[in-house]
N, C-alpha and C positions, 0 to 999 in steps of 0.2 A: 683931195688930190689924191692923196697917193694910194689911194682906192681905185680911183679911177684909171691912172696910171697903169697900174697891175692889171687891171683888165681890160686894157688895152693891149697891152705885153702879151697879155693869156691868150688874147683873141689871136692876135698874129701869130704869135706860137704853133695855134692850131692850125691857123690857115698855109704855115707851112709843112705843117707834118701831113692834112690833108693831101697838098700837091704833090709832098715826098712819096705818099702813098701811091700813087697813079704814076710814079714814074719807071719807065721800061726795068731797070736796075733792080726794083723793089717788088716789082709784080713776080717776075724771076723768082726773086728771094721767095715770097710769101707763095707762091705755087711748089717750090721745091721744101720748103722746113714748116709750112704753115705760121710763119709771123712776120713782122715787118724787119727792116733792117735797124740797128740801134741807134741811128739817129734820126729816123721815124718814131720811134719809140722814144725817145729822151724830147723831143718836139712835142710829142702827145704828154707824156707827162710833166712835161714843166706847163705847156698850154695851161692844160686843167689844174695844175697848183693856183697857177698864179691868176685866171680866173677866177677859182674860186675864192682865192685868198682877197685879190681885188674885190669881189661881189661880199663878201663877208665885210670887208672896211668898208665899202659904201653902206650899207644897210646900219653895223651896228658900230662904226668908226665914230660916227660925231655925236654919241650917247654921253651927259656927263651927270655926276651924281650930286 
């Protein structure tokens, strides 16, 4: 259950990062500096980490020895 929740939160954060990267302010920042804003980068990093962690828990979390 925890893996599924982490995966969903990760996907939501990735959607926020994608929407943030299309914002006019972020487009200008990327055009001038070549990178996204800090907020977009944190959403992207947290989304990837949460998605991978949730996927890992879904695949390997229910194994008992």
